[in-house]
Backbone bond lengths (Angstrom), bond angles and torsions (degrees), N, CA, C in turn:
res aa  C-N    CA-C-N  psi(-1)  N-CA   C-N-CA  omega(-1)  CA-C   N-CA-C  phi
1 M - - - 1.472 - - 1.534 105.74 -
2 D 1.331 117.05 130.72 1.449 120.34 -177.91 1.514 110.87 -90.38
3 I 1.253 115.94 177.79 1.469 122.28 -174.89 1.520 110.77 -68.80
4 I 1.255 118.89 -37.07 1.466 122.13 -177.78 1.521 110.00 -64.27
5 E 1.312 114.30 -43.66 1.480 118.22 -179.67 1.526 109.54 -66.11
6 C 1.308 116.78 -40.94 1.474 119.46 178.13 1.529 111.49 -63.29
7 K 1.308 113.59 -40.33 1.452 117.84 179.31 1.527 110.92 -63.04
8 S 1.319 114.70 -41.61 1.459 120.38 -179.13 1.526 110.26 -62.77
9 K 1.316 116.29 -44.49 1.475 119.35 179.04 1.524 111.16 -65.62
10 L 1.319 114.42 -37.98 1.456 118.15 179.41 1.525 111.25 -63.74
11 E 1.332 115.85 -41.81 1.460 119.99 178.61 1.530 110.62 -65.08
12 S 1.348 113.82 -39.17 1.478 117.94 179.03 1.517 110.72 -64.32
13 L 1.310 117.63 -43.63 1.464 121.18 178.27 1.526 110.81 -64.29
14 T 1.331 114.36 -38.56 1.463 118.39 179.90 1.528 110.39 -64.19
15 T 1.338 114.35 -41.67 1.483 118.80 179.25 1.517 110.51 -63.37
16 E 1.343 117.36 -42.60 1.476 120.03 179.07 1.526 110.99 -63.73
17 I 1.350 113.64 -41.40 1.474 116.56 179.61 1.517 111.36 -63.02
18 I 1.346 115.46 -41.65 1.460 118.94 179.18 1.528 110.61 -64.51
19 A 1.380 115.18 -40.86 1.470 119.37 179.86 1.536 110.07 -63.76
20 K 1.336 114.09 -43.04 1.466 118.01 178.14 1.528 110.83 -62.83
21 Y 1.304 115.86 -40.76 1.458 120.44 -179.75 1.536 110.24 -63.51
22 I 1.364 113.99 -43.64 1.467 118.40 179.07 1.531 109.94 -61.87
23 D 1.355 116.11 -43.06 1.472 118.82 178.42 1.530 110.77 -61.08
24 I 1.344 113.98 -41.89 1.469 117.55 179.41 1.533 110.50 -64.01
25 E 1.334 116.00 -41.17 1.471 119.38 179.20 1.536 111.30 -63.43
26 K 1.380 112.52 -42.50 1.473 116.11 178.26 1.537 110.60 -60.68
27 H 1.349 113.98 -44.35 1.460 117.97 179.86 1.532 111.14 -63.33
28 N 1.326 115.64 -42.25 1.462 119.65 178.29 1.528 111.01 -63.97
29 N 1.344 114.96 -41.90 1.468 118.24 178.29 1.544 111.14 -62.58
30 L 1.354 114.01 -40.77 1.459 118.32 178.69 1.536 110.84 -63.67
31 L 1.330 114.86 -42.71 1.466 119.32 177.78 1.526 110.88 -62.13
32 Q 1.335 114.14 -44.34 1.450 117.96 178.70 1.549 111.77 -61.40
33 K 1.350 113.02 -41.06 1.458 117.95 179.97 1.530 110.29 -64.00
34 N 1.344 114.84 -43.70 1.466 118.90 178.10 1.528 111.04 -63.52
35 N 1.326 114.48 -39.82 1.462 118.06 178.10 1.528 111.58 -63.40
36 V 1.344 113.55 -40.56 1.462 117.73 179.19 1.543 110.22 -63.28
37 I 1.354 114.87 -42.44 1.471 118.93 179.19 1.523 110.42 -63.69
38 E 1.321 116.20 -45.20 1.457 119.82 178.35 1.515 111.14 -62.37
39 L 1.345 115.18 -40.05 1.456 119.48 179.05 1.532 110.84 -64.11
40 E 1.343 115.56 -44.07 1.462 119.46 178.22 1.536 110.73 -62.67
41 T 1.353 113.86 -41.95 1.470 117.93 178.14 1.526 111.03 -61.72
42 S 1.331 115.21 -42.64 1.452 119.97 178.96 1.523 111.13 -64.26
43 I 1.340 115.03 -41.61 1.458 119.27 179.05 1.527 110.73 -63.55
44 N 1.358 113.64 -42.77 1.469 117.80 178.96 1.525 110.81 -62.49
45 K 1.343 116.30 -41.42 1.467 119.77 177.93 1.520 111.10 -62.34
46 Q 1.350 113.98 -44.49 1.465 117.26 179.10 1.522 111.77 -63.55
47 S 1.338 115.00 -39.08 1.466 119.02 178.04 1.525 110.50 -64.61
48 S 1.352 115.79 -42.35 1.470 119.51 178.10 1.522 110.90 -63.49
49 L 1.334 116.00 -41.33 1.466 119.31 177.74 1.519 111.36 -63.96
50 C 1.314 116.32 -38.29 1.466 119.91 177.79 1.530 111.01 -63.30
51 N 1.340 114.63 -44.25 1.477 118.03 178.15 1.531 111.13 -62.93
52 L 1.347 114.12 -42.63 1.467 118.10 178.73 1.529 110.99 -63.00
53 L 1.333 115.51 -39.80 1.457 119.89 177.94 1.523 111.25 -63.84
54 K 1.339 115.39 -40.67 1.470 118.72 177.04 1.525 110.93 -62.69
55 E 1.352 116.05 -42.05 1.466 119.45 178.02 1.529 111.29 -61.59
56 K 1.345 115.28 -42.78 1.468 119.23 179.30 1.527 110.77 -63.90
57 E 1.342 115.02 -41.13 1.459 118.17 178.49 1.534 110.76 -63.62
58 S 1.353 115.34 -39.44 1.470 119.11 178.08 1.528 110.57 -64.62
59 M 1.357 116.19 -41.08 1.463 119.91 177.83 1.525 110.76 -64.26
60 I 1.338 115.82 -40.67 1.463 119.98 179.13 1.531 110.09 -63.00
61 T 1.321 116.56 -42.81 1.464 120.75 178.82 1.523 110.68 -62.57
62 S 1.364 115.76 -43.52 1.466 119.87 178.48 1.526 111.35 -63.23
63 L 1.358 115.85 -42.17 1.463 119.47 178.94 1.523 111.44 -65.14
64 E 1.332 116.29 -40.14 1.467 119.21 176.78 1.521 110.80 -61.49
65 H 1.351 115.54 -39.59 1.462 119.46 178.00 1.532 110.34 -64.22
66 D 1.355 115.98 -42.66 1.481 119.79 177.77 1.529 110.65 -63.07
67 I 1.329 116.09 -41.21 1.468 119.94 -179.80 1.518 110.37 -62.64
68 N 1.311 116.75 -41.04 1.468 119.99 177.57 1.534 110.42 -62.86
69 G 1.361 114.69 -40.97 1.466 118.12 177.19 1.522 111.92 -62.93
70 Y 1.361 116.25 -42.28 1.460 120.10 178.20 1.528 111.20 -63.92
71 S 1.323 116.41 -36.49 1.465 120.27 178.53 1.521 110.50 -63.70
72 E 1.344 116.30 -42.10 1.457 119.64 177.79 1.526 111.21 -65.16
73 R 1.367 115.73 -40.64 1.466 119.11 176.71 1.521 111.01 -62.99
74 E 1.332 115.65 -40.27 1.466 119.70 179.85 1.525 110.21 -60.99
75 K 1.335 115.91 -42.64 1.463 119.39 177.83 1.529 110.95 -61.74
76 E 1.357 115.68 -42.72 1.467 119.08 179.22 1.523 110.98 -64.40
77 Y 1.361 115.93 -41.93 1.473 119.58 179.07 1.527 110.75 -63.39
78 I 1.334 116.52 -41.89 1.468 120.19 179.01 1.526 110.10 -62.19
79 K 1.339 116.26 -42.08 1.465 120.10 178.90 1.530 110.47 -64.83
80 T 1.362 116.22 -42.19 1.467 120.31 178.06 1.522 111.39 -62.55
81 I 1.344 116.19 -43.34 1.465 120.96 179.31 1.524 110.27 -62.77
82 D 1.329 116.75 -42.72 1.472 119.94 178.41 1.525 111.07 -62.13
83 N 1.351 116.15 -41.44 1.464 119.45 178.09 1.526 111.50 -63.65
84 L 1.357 115.33 -41.95 1.464 119.47 178.32 1.525 110.97 -63.92
85 K 1.337 117.03 -39.11 1.468 120.42 177.53 1.527 110.42 -62.14
86 D 1.354 115.62 -43.72 1.470 119.16 179.24 1.534 110.32 -62.80
87 Q 1.351 116.13 -43.35 1.463 119.38 178.77 1.523 111.06 -63.14
88 L 1.353 116.06 -39.97 1.464 120.11 179.25 1.527 110.60 -64.41
89 N 1.333 116.05 -42.52 1.468 119.62 178.26 1.532 110.84 -63.13
90 D 1.368 115.70 -42.68 1.462 119.26 177.71 1.531 110.91 -62.57
91 K 1.356 115.35 -41.42 1.471 119.34 179.46 1.525 110.57 -64.39
92 Q 1.335 117.11 -41.23 1.458 120.31 178.93 1.525 110.68 -63.79
93 E 1.359 115.88 -40.86 1.462 119.28 177.64 1.540 110.31 -63.68
94 E 1.352 116.07 -41.77 1.463 119.03 178.76 1.528 110.76 -64.16
95 D 1.360 115.77 -42.46 1.460 119.60 178.89 1.522 110.59 -62.60
96 T 1.360 115.82 -40.69 1.464 119.52 179.39 1.525 110.32 -63.47
97 K 1.339 116.24 -44.80 1.466 120.29 178.61 1.526 110.47 -63.37
98 S 1.371 115.59 -41.99 1.457 118.81 179.57 1.521 111.11 -64.12
99 T 1.354 115.80 -40.41 1.469 119.27 178.44 1.518 110.68 -63.35
100 R 1.331 116.02 -45.07 1.465 119.32 177.98 1.519 111.32 -61.12
101 F 1.341 115.82 -41.98 1.464 119.50 179.52 1.530 110.60 -62.99
102 N 1.342 115.95 -43.05 1.466 119.67 179.18 1.524 110.92 -63.55
103 I 1.356 116.51 -38.91 1.464 119.82 178.60 1.526 109.90 -63.84
104 V 1.347 115.16 -46.90 1.472 119.40 179.39 1.518 110.38 -62.25
105 L 1.370 116.02 -42.20 1.460 119.83 179.48 1.520 110.92 -63.20
106 S 1.367 116.07 -42.26 1.461 119.87 177.97 1.524 111.49 -63.01
107 Q 1.360 116.03 -42.26 1.462 119.66 177.85 1.529 110.87 -63.75
108 A 1.337 115.45 -40.03 1.467 119.03 179.04 1.527 110.48 -63.57
109 K 1.362 116.52 -40.99 1.453 119.60 178.05 1.523 111.06 -64.21
110 E 1.352 115.54 -40.93 1.461 118.88 178.78 1.529 111.06 -63.77
111 I 1.336 115.51 -42.32 1.470 119.44 178.76 1.526 110.16 -63.45
112 T 1.354 115.71 -42.43 1.472 119.33 178.38 1.524 110.89 -62.11
113 A 1.355 115.32 -42.92 1.466 119.43 178.88 1.529 110.61 -63.00
114 K 1.341 115.89 -41.61 1.462 119.28 178.52 1.530 111.02 -64.75
115 D 1.343 116.05 -40.89 1.470 119.38 177.50 1.527 110.42 -61.15
116 K 1.341 115.79 -43.17 1.459 118.71 178.71 1.528 111.06 -63.57
117 E 1.363 115.17 -39.57 1.459 119.24 179.32 1.524 110.70 -65.67
118 I 1.347 115.92 -40.13 1.468 119.49 177.60 1.527 110.44 -62.29
119 I 1.357 115.71 -43.72 1.464 119.63 178.68 1.528 110.31 -62.20
120 R 1.363 115.54 -43.36 1.465 118.87 -179.83 1.513 111.18 -63.22
121 L 1.363 115.88 -44.96 1.464 119.87 179.69 1.526 111.30 -64.58
122 T 1.342 114.83 -37.24 1.475 118.11 177.46 1.521 110.84 -62.92
123 K 1.342 115.84 -42.60 1.470 119.27 177.68 1.526 110.51 -64.18
124 E 1.363 115.64 -41.83 1.464 119.23 178.45 1.523 110.68 -62.49
125 L 1.362 115.84 -41.23 1.465 119.42 178.86 1.526 110.84 -63.30
126 E 1.348 115.31 -43.09 1.465 118.47 178.02 1.521 110.94 -61.56
127 K 1.343 115.79 -42.04 1.459 118.86 177.58 1.526 111.03 -61.85
128 Q 1.360 115.58 -43.37 1.455 119.57 -179.29 1.519 111.55 -63.80
129 I 1.350 115.58 -39.93 1.471 119.45 177.51 1.528 110.18 -62.08
130 E 1.341 116.57 -44.16 1.456 120.44 178.22 1.527 111.14 -62.64
131 L 1.346 114.88 -41.38 1.466 118.82 179.33 1.518 111.02 -65.34
132 N 1.347 116.02 -39.93 1.469 119.24 178.07 1.526 111.23 -63.61
133 K 1.351 115.14 -39.99 1.466 118.45 177.70 1.526 110.36 -63.14
134 I 1.346 116.53 -44.58 1.468 120.55 179.08 1.523 109.94 -62.61
135 K 1.350 114.96 -42.55 1.468 119.04 179.90 1.531 111.51 -61.65
136 E 1.342 114.62 -44.65 1.462 118.07 179.07 1.526 111.16 -61.93
137 T 1.352 115.18 -42.08 1.472 119.19 179.33 1.518 110.97 -62.17
138 I 1.337 116.22 -46.89 1.464 120.43 -178.78 1.520 110.38 -65.57
139 T 1.347 115.81 -40.85 1.468 119.61 179.66 1.515 110.76 -61.75
140 M 1.344 114.80 -42.65 1.467 118.33 178.35 1.517 110.64 -62.64
141 E 1.348 116.25 -41.42 1.465 119.03 179.89 1.516 110.59 -65.54
142 I 1.340 116.64 -42.01 1.471 120.27 -179.76 1.516 109.84 -65.15
143 T 1.351 115.57 -44.04 1.462 119.29 179.76 1.519 110.70 -60.80
144 S 1.343 115.95 -43.44 1.464 120.61 179.50 1.511 111.27 -63.07
145 N 1.354 116.47 -43.73 1.465 120.33 178.59 1.518 111.59 -64.97
146 T 1.364 114.69 -38.09 1.462 119.23 -178.98 1.515 110.79 -66.59
147 V 1.344 115.79 -42.52 1.477 119.95 178.43 1.507 110.30 -61.59
148 N 1.344 116.36 -43.20 1.463 119.78 -179.82 1.509 111.27 -63.72
149 E 1.380 116.40 -44.06 1.453 120.03 179.67 1.510 110.75 -64.16
150 T 1.356 117.05 -39.68 1.461 120.72 -179.88 1.510 110.88 -64.87
151 S 1.318 114.55 -41.48 1.472 119.01 178.60 1.512 111.08 -62.46
152 N 1.319 115.92 -41.89 1.464 120.03 178.90 1.508 111.11 -64.44
153 N 1.354 115.12 -40.69 1.470 119.57 179.37 1.515 110.93 -65.51
154 I 1.349 115.72 -38.95 1.467 119.32 179.54 1.516 110.22 -63.43
155 E 1.339 115.05 -42.50 1.457 118.47 -179.74 1.516 110.96 -67.09
156 A 1.357 115.41 -32.28 1.455 117.79 -177.43 1.512 111.83 -80.24
157 T 1.280 119.75 -37.87 1.463 122.35 -173.43 1.493 112.29 -106.10
158 G 1.320 118.39 -12.34 1.448 121.78 179.68 1.506 113.24 78.13
159 W 1.355 117.48 22.48 1.475 120.66 178.60 1.509 110.04 -72.54
160 S 1.327 116.90 141.70 1.466 122.31 179.27 1.513 108.86 -135.09
161 P 1.317 118.00 134.60 1.463 120.22 179.25 1.492 111.60 -65.08
162 T 1.334 118.71 -19.09 1.465 120.04 -179.63 1.496 112.26 -85.18
163 S 1.359 117.20 -17.99 1.454 120.25 -177.25 1.504 113.66 -114.09
164 S 1.353 119.25 -2.22 1.459 122.32 -178.16 1.516 109.51 -132.93
165 T 1.335 115.70 144.29 1.478 121.44 177.83 1.514 111.92 -97.45
166 E 1.321 120.48 1.64 1.451 122.94 179.90 1.529 110.21 -70.90
167 P 1.347 119.17 135.86 1.473 121.94 178.43 1.498 111.09 -71.95
168 S 1.315 113.97 168.93 1.459 118.77 177.24 1.501 109.61 -68.53
169 P 1.309 119.07 159.11 1.474 122.27 -178.19 1.526 110.69 -58.18
170 P 1.340 116.99 141.51 1.481 120.01 -178.14 1.515 111.77 -65.98
171 V 1.374 114.91 147.16 1.462 121.60 178.02 1.507 108.67 -103.04
172 D 1.355 119.48 129.27 1.461 122.60 179.74 1.521 110.49 -62.98
173 K 1.336 115.28 139.50 1.476 120.80 178.29 1.517 109.35 -71.79
174 L 1.352 116.65 132.41 1.469 121.83 -176.49 1.519 109.93 -98.34
175 Q 1.308 116.92 123.02 1.471 121.97 177.42 1.524 108.11 -89.26
176 L 1.384 115.57 110.56 1.463 119.67 -176.21 1.523 112.50 -89.86
177 N 1.343 116.20 -38.00 1.470 119.92 -176.72 1.513 110.23 -78.35
178 S 1.320 116.14 133.92 1.452 120.21 178.54 1.523 109.23 -77.22
179 P 1.318 118.96 155.75 1.468 121.91 -178.22 1.514 112.44 -61.87
180 D 1.343 119.21 -25.28 1.466 120.77 -176.53 1.505 113.31 -79.85
181 E 1.331 118.38 -17.66 1.458 120.14 -177.55 1.529 110.34 -77.35
182 E 1.348 115.80 139.80 1.466 121.10 -176.90 1.517 109.29 -141.65
183 E 1.322 115.98 134.84 1.459 120.03 178.43 1.528 109.06 -86.54
184 L 1.309 114.72 123.65 1.456 120.85 179.39 1.518 109.45 -122.23
185 Y 1.314 115.78 147.43 1.458 122.15 178.51 1.526 108.25 -125.45
186 I 1.306 114.15 150.27 1.465 118.94 178.19 1.528 108.98 -94.40
187 V 1.317 116.41 127.13 1.465 122.39 174.78 1.522 108.19 -120.39
188 K 1.297 115.61 150.74 1.467 121.05 -177.86 1.520 108.98 -116.94
189 Y 1.327 115.74 128.27 1.461 120.81 179.61 1.518 108.89 -139.96
190 R 1.345 114.37 121.15 1.470 120.11 -178.61 1.525 111.86 54.20
191 K 1.361 114.62 50.06 1.459 123.20 174.57 1.529 113.45 63.55
192 K 1.359 117.40 23.29 1.461 120.22 178.07 1.520 108.77 -135.47
193 N 1.346 116.41 139.47 1.451 121.58 -177.17 1.527 110.99 -90.90
194 Y 1.342 115.84 144.39 1.448 123.15 177.72 1.532 108.41 -137.85
195 Y 1.360 116.11 164.29 1.445 121.45 171.95 1.526 109.02 -93.08
196 R 1.347 116.27 144.06 1.462 122.47 173.65 1.515 108.27 -131.36
197 D 1.349 115.13 134.04 1.461 118.06 177.45 1.526 110.37 -94.76
198 K 1.344 116.95 -176.16 1.464 120.64 -176.69 1.520 112.18 -68.17
199 D 1.347 117.43 -20.01 1.466 121.39 178.12 1.523 112.38 -92.43
200 N 1.365 115.92 11.77 1.471 122.70 178.70 1.524 113.44 66.01
201 N 1.333 117.11 22.09 1.457 120.32 170.92 1.524 108.48 -78.92
202 V 1.330 117.39 140.66 1.462 122.14 -176.13 1.523 109.08 -111.35
203 F 1.358 115.36 134.26 1.458 121.84 -177.42 1.521 109.93 -127.70
204 M 1.321 115.56 155.80 1.465 121.26 173.75 1.528 109.19 -70.79
205 I 1.357 116.27 153.49 1.464 122.23 174.08 1.527 107.59 -104.57
206 L 1.334 116.86 117.67 1.454 120.94 -179.33 1.523 110.51 -76.05
207 E 1.335 115.99 171.09 1.461 120.41 -177.86 1.521 112.43 -63.36
208 N 1.326 116.87 -31.74 1.470 120.49 178.21 1.520 111.83 -88.13
209 E 1.350 115.81 13.85 1.466 123.99 178.05 1.529 112.80 70.05
210 D 1.349 117.22 11.97 1.449 119.37 173.53 1.518 110.40 -78.14
211 K 1.321 116.14 164.24 1.458 121.37 178.96 1.518 109.49 -77.50
212 G 1.325 115.76 130.97 1.447 120.59 178.17 1.518 111.87 -96.53
213 E 1.328 115.36 -155.78 1.464 119.64 -177.42 1.527 111.47 -73.99
214 K 1.327 115.38 154.94 1.462 121.73 177.92 1.524 109.08 -74.34
215 I 1.347 115.51 133.00 1.469 119.43 -178.24 1.512 112.85 -119.73
216 G 1.348 119.00 -9.42 1.453 120.43 -179.86 1.514 111.42 168.94
217 I 1.330 115.24 -161.36 1.459 121.55 178.58 1.521 109.51 -126.84
218 W 1.321 115.60 155.37 1.466 123.47 179.15 1.537 107.36 -97.98
219 E 1.341 115.54 102.75 1.466 120.49 -170.74 1.518 110.99 -113.42
220 K 1.326 116.25 136.51 1.458 122.53 179.37 1.519 109.73 -82.51
221 Q 1.339 116.62 133.65 1.450 122.17 -177.30 1.522 110.74 -93.56
222 S 1.363 114.56 173.41 1.463 119.88 -178.97 1.524 112.60 -66.56
223 N 1.345 116.76 -23.59 1.458 119.94 179.32 1.529 112.71 -84.04
224 G 1.321 116.99 4.97 1.455 120.67 178.14 1.513 114.19 92.35
225 K 1.330 117.43 -12.22 1.459 121.16 -179.96 1.520 109.89 -94.46
226 S 1.338 115.66 153.38 1.454 120.81 179.91 1.518 109.14 -104.74
227 K 1.329 115.59 151.77 1.458 120.36 178.45 1.524 109.67 -146.03
228 L 1.337 114.60 163.33 1.454 121.32 -178.90 1.527 108.80 -84.64
229 I 1.345 114.99 121.80 1.467 120.67 173.88 1.524 106.54 -104.84
230 R 1.326 115.85 107.90 1.465 120.04 -175.17 1.521 111.49 -72.67
231 D 1.329 114.71 150.27 1.472 119.74 178.70 1.520 110.50 -69.30
């Protein structure tokens, strides 16, 4: 083999080596480029994850702040509810006391009304006793006068109860009650007392216990109970 042929082969080998080297460099450059792209992509992903993490942390901080606010509101609501419960309990106690007071007051009024009725009935009884005494006295006087007159008539006319069927002379009926006197009764309707006369007329009771104006009639219902029918 001569020098020219060796030189030619050497140049050919050199060219192949250079071509191979260039291919290797291209491949290395491509790998490097791909690595750079992957690295940039990875960096971008990490940066995006960091931003997302910051957003989540900000949301968590905001939620914690809201939770603290809700906790404070809950405490205020609990305090308000407790205050309302205390006020409700106080109101119930006041209502209970007021109800008891009204019951006692109503009972006291009923007792007072009954006492007044007892006093009125006692006065009426005393009046009736006096009237009965007067009636008995007058009746005795009339009877005595009638007997005397009959005796005188018998002596004058010769009448005898054994020989005549004629009755004794009639005695005039004596009106003892004055026209101004009126019998009144106390009736109770819807926790209030009224006067009722013998004709079932209903009147108001004045403060001095006198009879007031007529407000209706005392009418018996189908159930057997009576009620006030207002005019």
